[in-house]
C-alpha positions, 0 to 999 in steps of 0.5 A: 504548525505541526498539524499543517506539516503532517497534513501536507505529508498526508495529502502527498502520501494519499496522492502517491498511494492512490496511484501505485502504493508507497504513500508511507514512504512520505507520511511515516518519515514526516510523522517521525520528524515532526513527533520524534519523541512519540512512541512509534506504534502511535505514529504508525496508528496515526498513519493508518488512521489517515491512509485507510480513508485515502486507500478506501476512497481510491478503491471506490473511485477506481470501481466507478471507471475500471472493471473490478472482478468483485468475486475475485477481489472481495475474498482476497481482501477478506484473507488480507484482513485476517493475515494482516492481523496475524502478521501484526501479532507475529511481530510482537514475538519475532523481530523483523530485522532479517526482513528489513535487510532483505527488503531492498534486494527484493525490491531491486529484483522487482524493479529489475524485472519490471524494467526488463519486461518492457511490455509488463502490465501494459495490456490487461490479459487476465491469466485465470478466471473463476475460482482459479483467479479467486484462489490466486488473488487470495494467495496474493492477499494472504501473503502481502496482508501478512507482510503488511501487518508484520512489516509494511513498507511497499505493501501497495507496490508489492500488491500491484506487482503480483497482480500484474505478474501473476494474474495478468492485470495491466497496471491500472487494473492492478492498482485498482485491485490493490487498493481494495486489498490494501484497504482491508489490511489497513483496517486490520492494522488500524483496529489493532492500533486503536485497541491498544490506544495508539491512535490520535483521534484528534489528528485523525480527521484532519489527516484523513481529509488531507489523505482523501484529497490527495487520493482523489487527485492521484486517482484522477490522474491514473484514470486519465493517463492509464496503465503506462502512467501507472507503470512509470509511477511504479518504477519511480516509487519502487526506486525510492523505496529501494533507497529508503529501505537500504538506508534504514537497513544498512546505514541508520 
């Protein structure tokens, strides 16, 4: 029964994550609820062991239907991998409590800006090209990769927002790029958790399959309905993240 419940949560997380990020909002609380006495690092390792597959499959699915500027995104993914490792190390020596309290306000600003700019992310109009675009994407990958390793909630949504706001992508192309970068940061975190023995491999296969199924369903919907649908999902997910992170920071 425990495996069935967390597999359903993994499927739902893969669905949401493939569209706009934020799958951890579903999967991580489910893991903590089902396994309340388990070390948090192990549950985070279980989360990464499943989500990395769903995110990777989503990136592959998007690449078949959406133009992916590989010369821009691959270096950004490599930078995100390295900075996620650094962030994971930093969190062992510095507490993220200050960031935990600031996060709801940051997300609120992101949501407010998105609602205010009703045209944001509806048209795909890249602002840069060539090395300039690659440098901008590497900056995004580096900063958010570090954040993913150091803390994590909302990583995919932050990637989508920055690719839309700074690089000029529409929400569909931004979601596609975010999946590739997020796959790299997830791999870095998974490598650390695995090295420390914080992955339940006997659960990993089932949860990964469930996450991939959800990811395939979500990607299909995003590709079918386009940037407007992804934007709407982004607003819903960021709103939910604001509620969840506010509760964690101020009420728990």
